[in-house]
Backbone of each chain as ProteinMPNN parsed JSONL, in Angstrom:
{"seq_chain_A": "MVVAFICNHCPYVKAAISRIVRDANDLKAEGIGFVAINSNDAEAYPDDSFDNMKLFARTNGFTFPYLHDEHQTVARAYGAVCTPDFFGLNSDLTLQYRGRLDAARRDAGPPGLRRDLFEAMRQVARTGDGPLDQIASIGCSIKWKDAA", "coords_chain_A": {"N_chain_A": [[8.618, 3.901, 4.369], [5.47, 2.213, 3.75], [3.288, 2.19, 1.045], [0.3, 0.939, 0.351], [-1.759, -0.4, -2.037], [-4.944, -1.446, -1.804], [-8.115, -3.131, -1.495], [-11.583, -3.767, -0.715], [-12.929, -6.007, -1.637], [-11.453, -7.881, -3.081], [-10.351, -11.208, -3.52], [-7.654, -11.897, -3.117], [-6.714, -9.88, -1.434], [-8.44, -10.218, 0.728], [-7.67, -12.708, 1.607], [-5.184, -12.174, 2.578], [-5.343, -10.161, 4.437], [-5.187, -10.241, 7.264], [-2.521, -10.791, 7.677], [-1.364, -8.624, 6.439], [-2.162, -6.554, 8.16], [-0.897, -7.424, 10.486], [1.813, -7.213, 9.681], [1.979, -4.495, 9.101], [1.637, -3.454, 11.656], [3.908, -4.478, 12.926], [5.905, -3.276, 11.409], [5.434, -0.611, 12.005], [6.226, -0.603, 14.647], [8.887, -0.625, 14.264], [9.406, 1.845, 13.37], [8.584, 2.362, 10.822], [6.377, 3.624, 8.56], [2.939, 3.095, 7.416], [0.44, 3.105, 5.025], [-2.786, 2.499, 3.638], [-4.507, 2.387, 0.556], [-7.494, 2.691, -1.237], [-8.439, 2.517, -4.477], [-10.332, 1.691, -6.204], [-13.092, 1.645, -8.533], [-15.972, 2.478, -7.163], [-18.538, 2.659, -7.989], [-18.986, 0.764, -9.938], [-18.185, -1.386, -8.472], [-19.597, -1.907, -5.769], [-18.921, -3.026, -3.301], [-16.536, -1.885, -2.707], [-17.012, 0.618, -1.755], [-16.839, 3.771, 0.047], [-18.164, 3.651, 2.513], [-18.129, 0.901, 2.917], [-15.412, 0.574, 3.087], [-14.924, 1.681, 5.594], [-16.184, -0.23, 7.196], [-14.666, -2.495, 6.526], [-12.136, -1.78, 7.461], [-12.65, -1.529, 10.196], [-13.562, -4.094, 10.862], [-11.31, -5.599, 10.387], [-9.428, -4.593, 12.053], [-7.75, -2.363, 11.482], [-4.868, -0.432, 12.024], [-3.754, 1.645, 10.836], [-3.886, 4.381, 8.471], [-6.627, 4.221, 6.254], [-7.247, 5.037, 3.115], [-9.206, 6.872, 0.743], [-9.133, 6.918, -2.628], [-10.786, 8.368, -4.557], [-10.906, 9.558, -7.091], [-8.967, 8.27, -8.425], [-6.508, 9.319, -8.967], [-4.173, 9.07, -7.486], [-3.55, 6.36, -7.654], [-3.038, 6.25, -10.379], [-0.849, 7.981, -10.566], [1.058, 6.584, -9.142], [1.193, 4.342, -10.636], [-0.126, 2.037, -9.945], [-1.2, -1.324, -10.092], [-2.609, -3.565, -9.213], [-4.516, -5.15, -6.567], [-3.438, -6.755, -3.731], [-0.951, -4.155, -4.017], [2.206, -3.269, -3.334], [4.197, -0.518, -2.355], [7.272, 0.109, -1.378], [9.061, 2.482, 0.319], [12.064, 4.381, 0.805], [13.946, 6.389, 3.223], [14.208, 8.738, 1.827], [11.976, 8.735, 0.416], [11.887, 7.383, -1.981], [11.348, 4.765, -4.343], [11.903, 1.46, -3.319], [11.043, -1.081, -2.985], [8.907, -3.314, -4.58], [7.414, -5.583, -4.245], [5.99, -8.757, -3.227], [3.789, -9.516, -0.444], [4.137, -11.967, 0.859], [4.672, -15.475, 0.201], [2.186, -16.619, -0.061], [-0.868, -16.794, -1.872], [-3.925, -16.733, -2.991], [-4.548, -18.178, -0.88], [-4.327, -18.807, 2.657], [-1.789, -19.614, 3.322], [1.012, -21.451, 4.651], [1.894, -21.708, 8.175], [4.558, -19.678, 9.442], [5.552, -18.671, 7.126], [7.867, -16.958, 5.028], [8.298, -13.503, 5.554], [8.181, -11.466, 3.203], [7.769, -8.705, 2.428], [7.958, -7.423, 4.928], [10.583, -8.13, 5.761], [12.04, -7.012, 3.673], [11.49, -4.297, 4.037], [12.621, -3.825, 6.495], [15.269, -4.059, 5.766], [15.432, -1.91, 3.993], [15.012, 0.223, 5.765], [17.278, -0.002, 7.256], [19.447, 0.197, 5.482], [18.759, 1.835, 3.379], [18.382, 0.881, 0.899], [16.513, -1.352, -1.144], [16.008, -4.949, -1.465], [17.642, -6.599, -4.185], [16.623, -8.803, -5.444], [13.396, -9.455, -6.005], [10.123, -10.639, -5.641], [7.246, -10.369, -7.479], [4.113, -8.997, -6.386], [0.766, -10.327, -6.544], [-2.546, -9.987, -7.692], [-5.973, -8.781, -7.741], [-6.942, -6.878, -10.551], [-6.699, -3.298, -10.588], [-9.733, -1.569, -10.417], [-10.591, 0.34, -12.8], [-12.154, 3.448, -13.567], [-14.315, 3.999, -16.323], [-12.903, 5.6, -19.107], [-13.852, 8.857, -19.762]], "CA_chain_A": [[7.203, 3.657, 4.587], [4.807, 1.389, 2.745], [2.014, 2.627, 0.492], [-0.306, -0.299, -0.141], [-3.057, -0.29, -2.71], [-5.764, -2.606, -1.481], [-9.543, -2.853, -1.62], [-12.357, -4.569, 0.238], [-13.618, -7.187, -2.169], [-10.571, -8.787, -3.83], [-10.003, -12.413, -2.753], [-6.236, -11.875, -2.73], [-6.604, -9.004, -0.271], [-9.162, -10.82, 1.852], [-6.877, -13.834, 2.12], [-3.929, -11.696, 3.171], [-5.511, -8.94, 5.223], [-4.71, -10.37, 8.652], [-1.058, -10.718, 7.651], [-1.044, -7.232, 6.118], [-2.314, -5.78, 9.405], [0.197, -7.838, 11.376], [3.093, -6.662, 9.236], [1.914, -3.048, 9.287], [1.868, -3.196, 13.086], [5.309, -4.768, 13.253], [6.727, -2.241, 10.774], [5.243, 0.612, 12.795], [7.048, -0.748, 15.841], [10.268, -0.367, 13.867], [9.487, 3.214, 12.886], [8.286, 2.383, 9.387], [4.96, 3.934, 8.413], [2.146, 2.266, 6.514], [-0.906, 3.572, 4.684], [-3.473, 1.709, 2.618], [-5.332, 3.221, -0.323], [-8.433, 2.002, -2.127], [-8.672, 3.353, -5.662], [-11.27, 1.031, -7.119], [-14.341, 2.284, -8.934], [-17.0, 1.966, -6.25], [-19.85, 2.592, -8.66], [-19.054, -0.55, -10.577], [-17.902, -2.394, -7.439], [-20.107, -1.288, -4.526], [-18.212, -3.539, -2.117], [-15.376, -1.035, -2.456], [-17.462, 1.974, -1.426], [-16.226, 4.378, 1.235], [-18.815, 3.082, 3.703], [-17.616, -0.456, 3.113], [-14.031, 0.717, 3.564], [-15.001, 1.87, 7.054], [-16.513, -1.532, 7.774], [-13.519, -3.394, 6.313], [-11.065, -1.36, 8.378], [-13.057, -1.829, 11.567], [-13.638, -5.55, 11.003], [-9.977, -6.201, 10.331], [-8.561, -3.997, 13.061], [-6.703, -1.507, 10.905], [-4.222, 0.523, 12.931], [-3.105, 2.582, 9.917], [-4.905, 5.077, 7.678], [-7.192, 3.585, 5.055], [-7.584, 6.25, 2.389], [-10.06, 6.693, -0.432], [-8.647, 7.602, -3.838], [-12.026, 8.319, -5.34], [-10.694, 9.958, -8.485], [-7.939, 7.37, -8.961], [-5.316, 10.078, -9.37], [-2.992, 8.563, -6.792], [-3.227, 5.066, -8.276], [-2.428, 6.508, -11.7], [0.467, 8.592, -10.356], [1.971, 5.541, -8.674], [1.221, 3.21, -11.561], [-0.637, 0.847, -9.269], [-1.731, -2.286, -11.051], [-3.498, -4.569, -8.646], [-4.672, -5.156, -5.106], [-2.584, -5.715, -3.147], [0.251, -3.706, -4.714], [2.958, -2.615, -2.261], [5.273, 0.393, -2.717], [8.137, 0.296, -0.222], [9.864, 3.691, 0.106], [13.115, 4.606, 1.801], [13.81, 7.636, 3.971], [14.084, 9.818, 0.845], [10.678, 8.484, -0.22], [12.044, 6.817, -3.312], [10.896, 3.371, -4.366], [12.928, 0.446, -3.105], [10.439, -2.418, -2.954], [7.633, -3.437, -5.287], [7.238, -7.031, -4.243], [4.833, -9.378, -2.58], [3.734, -9.611, 1.024], [4.759, -13.256, 1.146], [4.471, -16.433, -0.881], [0.789, -17.033, -0.163], [-1.602, -16.044, -2.888], [-5.319, -16.634, -2.56], [-4.685, -19.016, 0.303], [-3.725, -18.209, 3.849], [-0.377, -19.969, 3.373], [1.387, -22.199, 5.85], [2.504, -20.909, 9.245], [6.001, -19.508, 9.333], [5.906, -18.19, 5.789], [8.783, -15.813, 5.064], [7.589, -12.225, 5.417], [9.015, -10.785, 2.214], [7.626, -7.251, 2.555], [8.483, -7.011, 6.235], [12.045, -8.247, 5.768], [12.571, -6.024, 2.725], [11.399, -2.948, 4.61], [13.651, -3.726, 7.538], [16.523, -3.788, 5.054], [15.353, -0.534, 3.482], [15.195, 1.147, 6.887], [18.645, -0.132, 7.768], [20.474, 0.512, 4.482], [18.265, 2.771, 2.372], [18.199, 0.173, -0.367], [15.717, -2.568, -1.114], [16.669, -6.125, -2.027], [17.635, -6.642, -5.649], [15.74, -9.899, -5.857], [12.041, -9.247, -5.496], [9.078, -11.402, -6.331], [6.108, -9.457, -7.613], [2.814, -9.305, -5.813], [-0.254, -10.711, -7.515], [-3.834, -9.646, -7.116], [-7.035, -8.375, -8.66], [-6.598, -5.631, -11.221], [-7.387, -2.081, -10.146], [-10.979, -1.382, -11.176], [-10.545, 1.717, -13.305], [-13.371, 4.03, -14.116], [-14.25, 4.131, -17.774], [-12.452, 6.911, -19.57], [-14.984, 9.612, -20.312]], "C_chain_A": [[6.662, 2.765, 3.474], [3.502, 2.058, 2.342], [1.411, 1.407, -0.19], [-1.647, -0.002, -0.805], [-3.816, -1.591, -2.457], [-7.215, -2.261, -1.816], [-10.266, -3.779, -0.653], [-12.757, -5.927, -0.318], [-12.691, -8.235, -2.781], [-10.201, -10.012, -2.986], [-8.549, -12.457, -2.316], [-6.042, -11.018, -1.467], [-7.255, -9.66, 0.941], [-8.37, -11.97, 2.465], [-5.666, -13.359, 2.91], [-4.12, -10.636, 4.242], [-5.021, -9.076, 6.666], [-3.19, -10.281, 8.702], [-0.593, -9.307, 7.263], [-1.109, -6.379, 7.385], [-1.193, -6.139, 10.374], [1.512, -7.176, 10.969], [3.111, -5.139, 9.353], [2.189, -2.69, 10.741], [3.331, -3.407, 13.44], [6.255, -3.761, 12.606], [6.629, -0.931, 11.55], [6.118, 0.572, 14.041], [8.522, -0.495, 15.539], [10.432, 1.027, 13.263], [9.203, 3.372, 11.407], [6.777, 2.544, 9.218], [4.273, 3.076, 7.368], [0.81, 2.968, 6.279], [-1.476, 2.654, 3.616], [-4.414, 2.621, 1.853], [-6.228, 2.319, -1.159], [-8.778, 2.942, -3.273], [-9.738, 2.78, -6.582], [-12.534, 1.852, -7.377], [-15.487, 1.69, -8.104], [-18.379, 1.949, -6.883], [-20.029, 1.229, -9.312], [-18.871, -1.681, -9.571], [-18.316, -1.827, -6.076], [-19.445, -1.83, -3.258], [-17.03, -2.646, -1.744], [-15.762, 0.411, -2.147], [-16.769, 2.472, -0.157], [-16.859, 3.83, 2.516], [-18.312, 1.67, 3.97], [-16.136, -0.463, 3.482], [-14.009, 0.869, 5.086], [-15.258, 0.534, 7.74], [-15.332, -2.485, 7.684], [-12.381, -3.06, 7.278], [-11.399, -1.744, 9.811], [-13.034, -3.342, 11.811], [-12.255, -6.176, 11.115], [-8.957, -5.51, 11.24], [-7.435, -3.158, 12.506], [-6.171, -0.543, 11.964], [-3.5, 1.601, 12.129], [-4.193, 3.261, 9.096], [-5.34, 4.237, 6.471], [-7.84, 4.712, 4.263], [-8.335, 5.948, 1.104], [-9.565, 7.561, -1.583], [-9.78, 7.597, -4.859], [-11.795, 8.604, -6.815], [-9.546, 9.201, -9.156], [-6.665, 8.081, -9.382], [-4.047, 9.529, -8.72], [-2.582, 7.212, -7.393], [-2.553, 5.273, -9.63], [-1.02, 7.092, -11.533], [1.496, 7.546, -9.924], [2.123, 4.418, -9.705], [0.774, 1.926, -10.909], [-1.361, -0.042, -10.277], [-2.823, -3.148, -10.445], [-3.67, -4.336, -7.155], [-4.414, -6.569, -4.614], [-1.38, -5.417, -4.034], [1.012, -2.823, -3.716], [4.097, -1.766, -2.829], [6.075, 0.675, -1.448], [9.13, 1.418, -0.489], [10.927, 3.81, 1.188], [12.939, 5.98, 2.456], [13.743, 8.859, 3.067], [12.775, 9.716, 0.061], [10.836, 8.133, -1.701], [11.799, 5.306, -3.231], [12.067, 2.4, -4.244], [12.351, -0.967, -3.079], [9.094, -2.39, -3.657], [7.303, -4.937, -5.367], [6.021, -7.469, -3.457], [4.926, -9.271, -1.056], [4.486, -10.859, 1.469], [4.363, -14.216, 0.029], [3.026, -16.904, -1.022], [0.092, -16.198, -1.239], [-3.051, -15.906, -2.445], [-5.599, -17.543, -1.376], [-4.02, -18.32, 1.477], [-2.234, -18.507, 3.905], [-0.052, -20.69, 4.659], [1.959, -21.272, 6.919], [4.009, -20.784, 9.015], [6.477, -19.077, 7.97], [6.848, -16.986, 5.899], [8.023, -14.52, 4.769], [8.398, -11.319, 4.485], [8.959, -9.264, 2.351], [8.268, -6.764, 3.849], [10.003, -7.045, 6.246], [12.676, -7.227, 4.823], [12.567, -4.631, 3.342], [12.355, -2.761, 5.78], [15.009, -3.425, 6.902], [16.549, -2.355, 4.541], [15.61, 0.467, 4.606], [16.645, 1.147, 7.365], [19.672, 0.415, 6.788], [20.058, 1.59, 3.488], [17.967, 2.111, 1.04], [17.36, -1.084, -0.173], [16.485, -3.732, -1.702], [16.571, -6.13, -3.551], [16.702, -7.721, -6.172], [14.384, -9.725, -5.193], [11.068, -10.066, -6.317], [7.807, -10.569, -6.308], [4.901, -9.947, -6.828], [1.896, -9.829, -6.926], [-1.597, -10.39, -6.883], [-4.868, -9.358, -8.18], [-6.623, -7.049, -9.306], [-7.337, -4.464, -10.571], [-8.616, -1.89, -11.04], [-11.084, 0.083, -11.599], [-11.919, 2.169, -13.751], [-13.212, 4.134, -15.63], [-13.794, 5.528, -18.137], [-13.615, 7.635, -20.224], [-14.578, 10.279, -21.606]], "O_chain_A": [[7.282, 2.583, 2.426], [2.705, 2.447, 3.196], [1.942, 0.907, -1.181], [-2.546, 0.577, -0.194], [-3.383, -2.676, -2.844], [-7.488, -1.195, -2.368], [-9.636, -4.489, 0.131], [-12.908, -6.89, 0.434], [-13.112, -9.374, -2.981], [-9.777, -9.856, -1.841], [-8.24, -12.998, -1.255], [-5.301, -11.391, -0.558], [-6.696, -9.659, 2.038], [-8.392, -12.18, 3.678], [-5.181, -14.057, 3.801], [-3.152, -10.246, 4.895], [-4.492, -8.117, 7.227], [-2.631, -9.754, 9.663], [0.46, -8.854, 7.714], [-0.213, -5.577, 7.646], [-0.608, -5.26, 11.008], [2.233, -6.643, 11.812], [4.148, -4.556, 9.671], [2.9, -1.724, 11.02], [3.922, -2.61, 14.168], [7.291, -3.425, 13.18], [7.625, -0.229, 11.728], [6.684, 1.589, 14.444], [9.308, -0.191, 16.437], [11.484, 1.346, 12.709], [9.54, 4.393, 10.807], [5.999, 1.707, 9.674], [4.919, 2.422, 6.549], [0.137, 3.373, 7.226], [-0.742, 2.103, 2.795], [-5.039, 3.513, 2.426], [-5.78, 1.317, -1.716], [-9.335, 4.02, -3.066], [-10.01, 3.348, -7.64], [-12.969, 2.642, -6.538], [-15.908, 0.554, -8.32], [-19.291, 1.298, -6.373], [-21.099, 0.625, -9.238], [-19.344, -2.797, -9.787], [-17.478, -1.328, -5.325], [-19.42, -1.14, -2.239], [-16.579, -2.652, -0.599], [-14.938, 1.318, -2.265], [-16.194, 1.694, 0.604], [-16.157, 3.574, 3.494], [-18.096, 1.29, 5.121], [-15.659, -1.402, 4.119], [-13.185, 0.266, 5.772], [-14.623, 0.21, 8.744], [-15.025, -3.198, 8.64], [-11.747, -3.954, 7.838], [-10.541, -2.224, 10.551], [-12.546, -3.806, 12.842], [-12.053, -7.15, 11.84], [-7.766, -5.816, 11.193], [-6.303, -3.222, 12.987], [-6.938, 0.077, 12.701], [-2.724, 2.378, 12.684], [-5.315, 2.76, 9.034], [-4.521, 3.636, 5.777], [-8.852, 5.275, 4.68], [-8.129, 4.915, 0.466], [-9.583, 8.79, -1.506], [-9.725, 6.91, -5.879], [-12.404, 7.979, -7.682], [-9.203, 9.464, -10.308], [-5.832, 7.502, -10.079], [-2.979, 9.525, -9.332], [-1.397, 6.962, -7.611], [-1.613, 4.56, -9.981], [-0.107, 6.734, -12.276], [2.665, 7.624, -10.3], [3.074, 3.639, -9.646], [1.237, 0.844, -11.271], [-2.04, 0.437, -11.185], [-3.838, -3.427, -11.084], [-3.053, -3.448, -6.566], [-5.102, -7.499, -5.036], [-0.857, -6.3, -4.713], [0.525, -1.769, -3.307], [4.865, -2.227, -3.674], [5.616, 1.388, -0.557], [9.945, 1.327, -1.407], [10.724, 3.398, 2.33], [11.92, 6.644, 2.268], [13.271, 9.912, 3.493], [12.51, 10.513, -0.839], [10.033, 8.531, -2.545], [12.014, 4.672, -2.197], [13.068, 2.501, -4.953], [13.099, -1.943, -3.145], [8.246, -1.546, -3.367], [6.96, -5.463, -6.426], [5.16, -6.673, -3.084], [5.976, -8.981, -0.482], [5.355, -10.806, 2.34], [3.781, -13.802, -0.973], [2.685, -17.533, -2.024], [0.439, -15.039, -1.468], [-3.369, -15.055, -1.614], [-6.738, -17.663, -0.924], [-3.254, -17.371, 1.309], [-1.479, -17.725, 4.484], [-0.768, -20.552, 5.652], [2.448, -20.186, 6.61], [4.642, -21.682, 8.459], [7.674, -19.112, 7.684], [6.659, -16.111, 6.744], [7.21, -14.461, 3.846], [9.201, -10.506, 4.941], [10.001, -8.609, 2.385], [9.033, -5.799, 3.848], [10.642, -6.092, 6.692], [13.718, -6.649, 5.131], [13.526, -3.875, 3.187], [12.84, -1.656, 6.021], [15.795, -2.639, 7.431], [17.566, -1.669, 4.643], [16.337, 1.443, 4.421], [17.165, 2.166, 7.818], [20.657, 1.028, 7.199], [20.907, 2.19, 2.829], [17.365, 2.722, 0.157], [17.483, -1.785, 0.832], [17.502, -3.534, -2.365], [15.562, -5.724, -4.127], [16.071, -7.562, -7.218], [14.252, -9.836, -3.974], [11.188, -10.166, -7.538], [7.355, -10.124, -5.253], [4.702, -11.146, -6.636], [2.239, -9.768, -8.107], [-1.761, -10.51, -5.669], [-4.672, -9.648, -9.36], [-6.017, -6.201, -8.652], [-8.451, -4.618, -10.071], [-8.54, -2.033, -12.26], [-11.59, 0.933, -10.867], [-12.731, 1.384, -14.242], [-12.111, 4.332, -16.142], [-14.238, 6.515, -17.551], [-14.276, 7.104, -21.116], [-15.389, 10.964, -22.228]]}, "seq_chain_B": "MGAIPPVCDFGWQAIDAVLPGVDGKSHSIFSHAGPTAWWWPSSATTALT", "coords_chain_B": {"N_chain_B": [[-6.817, -15.743, -13.286], [-4.46, -13.609, -11.886], [-3.551, -10.096, -11.659], [-0.308, -8.676, -12.186], [2.179, -6.619, -10.852], [4.726, -4.473, -12.376], [8.362, -4.897, -12.401], [10.411, -3.623, -9.734], [10.93, -0.181, -9.864], [13.58, 1.08, -9.087], [14.419, 3.875, -7.129], [12.493, 5.572, -8.063], [10.74, 8.543, -7.51], [8.485, 8.939, -5.043], [5.116, 10.195, -4.745], [3.325, 12.663, -3.007], [0.058, 12.989, -1.584], [-3.133, 14.199, -0.56], [-5.696, 12.582, 1.007], [-9.038, 11.454, 1.797], [-9.681, 9.722, 4.829], [-10.895, 6.698, 6.436], [-11.419, 7.408, 8.981], [-12.609, 9.803, 8.935], [-11.017, 11.98, 8.641], [-8.698, 14.057, 6.753], [-5.764, 12.922, 5.139], [-2.344, 13.348, 4.608], [-0.309, 11.382, 2.616], [2.47, 11.129, 3.025], [2.75, 12.11, 5.568], [2.53, 10.017, 7.188], [4.813, 8.623, 7.074], [6.554, 7.82, 9.023], [9.111, 7.774, 11.62], [11.516, 7.046, 10.448], [11.763, 8.226, 8.031], [12.821, 10.996, 6.049], [11.03, 13.409, 5.963], [9.111, 16.336, 5.725], [6.451, 18.722, 5.794], [7.215, 20.861, 4.11], [8.97, 19.845, 2.331], [10.73, 19.099, -0.735], [9.44, 17.267, -2.25], [7.244, 15.934, -4.745], [3.808, 16.72, -4.981], [0.437, 15.738, -5.376], [-2.284, 17.77, -6.278]], "CA_chain_B": [[-5.442, -15.244, -13.37], [-4.359, -12.304, -11.263], [-2.7, -9.066, -12.264], [1.026, -8.647, -11.578], [2.861, -5.327, -11.083], [6.054, -4.549, -12.999], [9.487, -4.971, -11.465], [10.649, -2.391, -8.963], [11.633, 0.926, -10.521], [14.38, 1.615, -7.986], [14.725, 5.296, -7.166], [11.352, 6.4, -8.47], [10.358, 9.451, -6.431], [7.061, 8.818, -4.738], [4.327, 11.424, -4.803], [2.424, 12.833, -1.874], [-1.306, 13.415, -1.88], [-4.022, 14.245, 0.6], [-6.892, 11.801, 0.705], [-9.892, 11.219, 2.967], [-9.548, 8.426, 5.468], [-12.12, 6.142, 7.015], [-11.624, 8.03, 10.287], [-13.272, 11.081, 8.724], [-10.017, 13.038, 8.516], [-7.857, 14.046, 5.562], [-4.415, 12.478, 5.466], [-1.224, 13.355, 3.669], [0.345, 10.063, 2.629], [3.822, 11.197, 3.58], [2.731, 12.425, 6.999], [2.55, 8.735, 7.894], [6.022, 7.901, 6.666], [7.24, 7.263, 10.177], [10.314, 8.516, 12.008], [12.699, 6.686, 9.674], [11.76, 8.962, 6.762], [13.194, 12.398, 6.12], [9.992, 14.171, 5.288], [8.307, 17.298, 6.445], [5.51, 19.267, 4.818], [7.778, 21.808, 3.155], [10.007, 19.193, 1.535], [10.642, 19.37, -2.167], [8.817, 16.159, -2.949], [6.089, 16.284, -5.557], [2.514, 16.394, -4.393], [-0.74, 15.92, -6.203], [-3.193, 18.746, -5.683]], "C_chain_B": [[-5.379, -13.834, -12.805], [-3.499, -11.352, -12.065], [-1.391, -8.978, -11.484], [1.684, -7.305, -11.873], [4.192, -5.526, -11.803], [7.147, -4.649, -11.952], [9.724, -3.596, -10.844], [11.455, -1.371, -9.773], [12.433, 1.658, -9.433], [14.657, 3.111, -8.184], [13.595, 6.186, -7.632], [10.898, 7.24, -7.286], [8.856, 9.384, -6.209], [6.405, 10.183, -4.631], [3.4, 11.487, -3.594], [1.043, 13.235, -2.376], [-2.076, 13.441, -0.571], [-5.333, 13.578, 0.218], [-7.734, 11.643, 1.971], [-9.701, 9.805, 3.506], [-10.846, 7.962, 6.089], [-12.391, 6.701, 8.407], [-12.283, 9.4, 10.173], [-12.32, 12.255, 8.579], [-9.315, 12.944, 7.175], [-6.425, 13.723, 5.96], [-3.461, 12.727, 4.301], [-0.546, 11.994, 3.763], [1.664, 10.144, 3.375], [3.835, 11.549, 5.07], [2.73, 11.157, 7.833], [3.794, 7.924, 7.56], [6.739, 7.258, 7.842], [8.552, 7.986, 10.438], [11.558, 8.14, 11.212], [12.784, 7.451, 8.363], [12.083, 10.433, 6.99], [12.162, 13.217, 5.377], [9.382, 15.169, 6.238], [7.513, 18.047, 5.408], [6.119, 20.2, 3.79], [8.851, 21.17, 2.271], [9.718, 19.375, 0.045], [9.982, 18.246, -2.949], [7.558, 16.616, -3.675], [4.8, 15.886, -4.846], [1.423, 16.604, -5.424], [-1.639, 16.921, -5.514], [-4.607, 18.446, -6.09]], "O_chain_B": [[-6.156, -12.965, -13.202], [-2.816, -11.74, -13.013], [-1.369, -9.182, -10.27], [1.741, -6.893, -13.031], [4.722, -6.637, -11.831], [6.89, -4.503, -10.757], [9.295, -2.566, -11.364], [12.526, -1.68, -10.296], [12.02, 2.703, -8.932], [15.071, 3.546, -9.258], [13.71, 7.411, -7.606], [10.694, 6.72, -6.189], [8.065, 9.732, -7.086], [7.077, 11.198, -4.447], [2.778, 10.495, -3.214], [0.903, 13.763, -3.479], [-1.705, 12.78, 0.399], [-5.987, 13.954, -0.755], [-7.207, 11.692, 3.082], [-9.578, 8.837, 2.755], [-11.784, 8.743, 6.249], [-13.473, 6.495, 8.958], [-12.493, 10.081, 11.177], [-12.755, 13.394, 8.414], [-9.326, 11.896, 6.53], [-5.933, 14.191, 6.987], [-3.742, 12.362, 3.159], [-0.247, 11.513, 4.856], [1.943, 9.327, 4.252], [4.83, 11.307, 5.755], [2.909, 11.212, 9.05], [3.829, 6.706, 7.737], [7.448, 6.266, 7.677], [9.046, 8.72, 9.582], [12.565, 8.844, 11.289], [13.781, 7.337, 7.651], [11.675, 11.032, 7.985], [12.417, 13.67, 4.261], [9.165, 14.878, 7.414], [7.87, 18.013, 4.23], [5.585, 20.32, 2.688], [9.558, 21.871, 1.547], [8.618, 19.749, -0.36], [9.967, 18.271, -4.179], [6.897, 17.568, -3.261], [4.726, 14.843, -4.196], [1.48, 17.527, -6.237], [-1.745, 16.92, -4.287], [-5.529, 19.157, -5.691]]}, "name": "protein", "num_of_chains": 2, "seq": "MVVAFICNHCPYVKAAISRIVRDANDLKAEGIGFVAINSNDAEAYPDDSFDNMKLFARTNGFTFPYLHDEHQTVARAYGAVCTPDFFGLNSDLTLQYRGRLDAARRDAGPPGLRRDLFEAMRQVARTGDGPLDQIASIGCSIKWKDAAMGAIPPVCDFGWQAIDAVLPGVDGKSHSIFSHAGPTAWWWPSSATTALT"}
């Protein structure tokens, strides 16, 4: 399965969201689950509020759960760094992929771009192991709440 | 300049958690693993409470 840390406001996510949804749908068709989590501090970044998550999911046709990590405990447990940050897990739910969606960054990218996450997860489902060569994702930093 | 995650820590055991979803329901992350994953609620995987 894929656990994806995303948010509503980050330009990297907004540029990639249609391809994220496409790949989540195609992975689901292959029996590979997908969930998205927003851990950003919504007080400092109101665009990432729970209400705006509902709007973002509806607008972009999410077919997978979009979950709110209000207290940021899940992002901290996973060591999430940015949005988007993809965690590709095998059938034992151990990490096998921590790479990018594809080569596009803040642009839509050309048609026919290699689907790095999708291809990696197909390999993980088939063999249990992720590819050794992985290119990291890039995105906006997770918006952490100030330590009290 | 964007933020970049570290390289893949192969074999790191992922953690389950229950979080609210935009559909108004609570979701266990692992309950959406899909049929290719060997997970069920009583598995020995770590969960956040």
